[in-house]
N, C-alpha and C positions, 0 to 999 in steps of 0.2 A: 503493500500500500504507501509505494514513493517514500518509504521510510516513515511515516507518518504514525501517529498512534490510533489503530482502530479498536481498543479494549476499553474504551467508554466513550459514550454516545456523544459528549460536547465535544472531545477531541477528534472522534470521526466527522463528524456534521463540521467542525471547522476546517479540518483537513481537507475533505471533498468541495469546500467553499473556496478553498486557497488554491487548489488545484483547477477545477471546472468553471469557477466563476468570477475570478478576477483576473487584471493583465498584467500584473508585475511578478516576472520569475521570482526575482529576490524575497519576496514573502514565500512563495512556496519552499524552496530552497531551504531558506528560514527554519521553518516548522519541521523538515527533514532530519532522521535520524538512523542514516544508513550505517551507522554503528550498531544500532540493534538487528539491521537485517545482516549483517555480517555477523553478529552475534549467534543466530539462530543455526545458519549455514556452515558456521561453524561447529557449534554442538551436534547439528547433523552428521557431517563429514563423510557425504555421499562421495562417490567418485565422479558423479555427474548429476547436475542440477539445474532443472528448469526454473525460470524466475519470473514472476509476471509483475505490472505493475511499476514499472523505472520511468521517471521521468526525464525527457529530454534534456540534458545538462547534466545530469549525473552519472553517466558512464566512467567518464575518466575517474572518477574518486574512487568508483563500485570496481574500476577493472584495478585499480592500485591497491585497493584492500585485497580484495581476492588473489591475487597473485603472490601475497603474503602468507597466505594459508594454503597454499599449492594450488591452485586454479590457473594455471598457466595457459589455457585456452577458453578465450571470451569471445562468445559472438552475438551481435544483437540483431533483432527482428522488428520493426517498425509498424507501430497502429495506428491508430485515427490521431487527429489534432484536438486539442484542447481548443475551446470555443473562443474565449478570449485571449489567452496569453501565446496562442499558436504553438506551442509545443507538441511534440509529440509523444503519448504514450509508448513506452517501448516492453518488451520482452527480450530476456537473454538465455542463453544457455552457457554455464559453465563447467567447464570438465579437466581433469586431472590426466586424461588419457588425450594424447594428440588427436586431432579429427579435422576434418575438413569442413567448411560451410558451403550447402548446398544451396543454388539458386531454383527458390519453390516460386518465382513467377509472381504475378502481380495478385494479390489477395485484397478483398474488396473490402472497404471498412468505411462506415460513417462520422464524420468528424462532428461528433458530439458524445457527452458522457455515455460510454456502453455500447460504444460503436463498434470494436473490435480492439483488443491490445495487443495484438501482433501474433506473427507465425512464423516459425524459425526450425531450420532442421541440418544437421550435420552427420557425417559419415565419421564412423571411428573404427581405423583399420583394425585394431587389437583385437576389439568385440568383433568385426564384423558386422556391424550394427548399424541402421540408419536411426538417429535419435530427432524425433519431433518435440517442440515445444511451441503451444498454444494458447491462446487468450480470446476466447469466442467473444464476440458481442453480446447481449441481453436477447435472449428469446426476441423481446417483442421489436427487435431493431431491423431497420430495413433489410439487411443483407446476412442476417444470420444463416439462411437456409442456403444461400450462397455459400458463405462461409463453410459448414460442416460439409457440405457436398463436395466444395473443392478440395479440403483434407481428406476426405473417405475417397476420392477420386485418384487424390497423390498416395495415398497408402494402398490403396491397390493396385499401382503400378510400380510399386518398390518391390523389388525381390530381397531377399534375406532376412535377416531377425530384424526386428524393428522393436520400438521403445516411443512412444507418445506419450508425454506428461503435459498436466498444463491446468487452466479454471476453463471449462467449458460453459458453465453458466447454466448448466441442466444435470438432474439428475441421470445415473449411469442407464437405468432403465428407459431413458428415452434417447440416449445418443447409441445403444449399442448396436442398432440396426445399421449403422453407416460403416461399422469396423466389425463385419460379421468374421475374419481370418483374426482378431485378435482378442487375447482375455485379459479381464479384468484382473490385473497384480493387486492393486490397492485397496481390494473390499471397497464395501459401499460405507464408507466413514463421513459419516456428516461432518463437513468442514465450513461452513458459513452458514449463518454468520456468528461471531464473538464477540459482537458489540451489544451490550445491553441494551433492551428494550428490543430491538431489531432482532435480535436471535427469538425474540418470542412468536413473530411471525414469519420469519425467513431461517429455518435450520435443516440444511438438506446436505446430501452430496452432490457436491459441483466439482470439486478437483478430482482427478482422476489419473492412474497411472496404468496404461495398458501395453501388453506386450505379445510379440511372436514370436519362437524360438527360444524363450525362457520357464524356467520353472521358478515359482515364488519358494525361497526359503522362510522370509521373515516381512512383516510390515509392521509400521507403525507410526506413530504422529508426535510432534512436535508444535506448543503453543510459544509463540513466542510476543510480536509487537502488533502484527496484522490481525485484522479482522476476519481472516480465513487462517485454519491450522496449517500446519508445514505437513504432508504425508511422505512416507519414503516407503520402498521395498528394496529389499535384498534379493537379488535373481541369481540365478546359476542356470 
């Protein structure tokens, strides 16, 4: 959540206002606590991780801090622009393994809150695996169906082992038909929202890890600073 505090309602609302409804980027970056993002990534200690909701302008600091803890390979995928500050919402793939970024082509987004936070993919030679990270728009948004259909098509055309992670903004039983060859390895863990009050109305499994060519050894979850849980899976 851009390094902002999603754990209490006031901070959640203030953070979303700062990102989406005012024009001065300095006011956004002033509220951001990327050290908290780094802290939970460090606790997870995953070999490869997908990160959603990075704000344009945070990439260099994030890259610098991730490299310190072993993530030498970092790739960004651009999503929609914020309405007033005109900054992109970005997602990232950070890996301890050497990998090569894949050109995934043009992915439709709508330049407003919930319009799609980005899509990225890398190939990891050591694992002979293609890894996707996605942040879909909200289901009610203009391009949601095109976005998920686009990803489904990319997956079906990709050979070999596959892992896809991210915020799908939809429960697994509503997206599984798009990924018939992949297995859910993260369980149907309810990940959002952790924000007081909002969680009374929205408490769903909307973040997922799907895979082909792997067996699940272990899955788990961590709570950090975000309004979402971090979920992880150990695969073999």
